[in-house]
N, C-alpha and C positions, 0 to 999 in steps of 0.2 A: 412509420419510422424510416429514416433514410440510412443508407449503407455507411455513411460517414460516422453516424452515431454508433453503429456496431463496432467499427474500427476503434473509436475512442474508448468504448466500454471494454473491449477485449484488451486493448493496450493498458488500460488502468488496472484490470485484474492481473495481467501479466506482470506489471510493475509491483503489485502487491505480493505476488508469489516470490519474485526476485528479492524484494525487501525482506520477507520472512526468511528466505534461504541465506542471504548475506548476514542477517541478524544472528541466525543459529551458528553460522560459521565463525563470526566474530566472538560470540559468547563462548563457543567451544575453545577458542584460542586465548581465552582469558579476558576478553573485553567485557564491557557492561552496557546495559541499556540506559540511555539518557532519559527517555520518556517515562515518567513515573507510573502512568497508567499501564503501559505495556510491561514495565518492570514488575508490577504487581501481578499481572496476568501470568507472566513467565514464572514467577515464584509459586503461583497457585497450580499451574498446569504443566510446567516444564516445557519440553520440546513440542508439546501439543498446542502451544499458544497460537500457532499459525492457523489452527482451525477457527479459533475465536476471531482472529484478525480477518480471515477470509470471509467469515459470515458477516461481520460488521461492515466490511467494505462492499460486499456483494449486495447487501440490503440497501446500503446508501446509494450505490450505483443504480440499483433497480428503481429506487424512488426518483433519482435524477432522470432516468430513462422515461419513466411514466410522465414526468413533468417537462419533457424536453421541448415542448412547444413554447414554454416561457422564454422570454428574451435573454435572461441571464444564465440559463442552465449550461449552454455550450461554453461560454467564457469561464464559468466556474469549473467545468470539467477540464478545460485546458489548464486552468490554474492548479487543480489537483494533480494533473499529470506532470506539470512543470515541477511542482514541489517534490513529487515522487521521484522524478528523474534526478533532481539535485540530491535527494537523500541517498539514492542508490550510487550516484557518482561519489559521494562522500564515503559511503561504505566501501566502495572499491578502493578508494584512496587509503582508507584506514587499514583495510585488509592487506593491501600490497606493501604498505610501509609500516 
């Protein structure tokens, strides 16, 4: 495995943690979760939903890492990171305004 893959994986996990933190902050201030699957998990587990989210993302990233020699894995990871960055920027916008 190359070091660039480690950077991508670490960045993706960090974005997941930020997403969970911003989600908790927005929910604490009276917002609501748009994603129905995550909303159900939040209703079941409360503030511990981030554990569920972290496990799902970590397992998915591990599978992508194992299959990183395939041609489309790195572009898929960039796509995931791009979507995550956009979601976090949206959450920051929502939280500030």
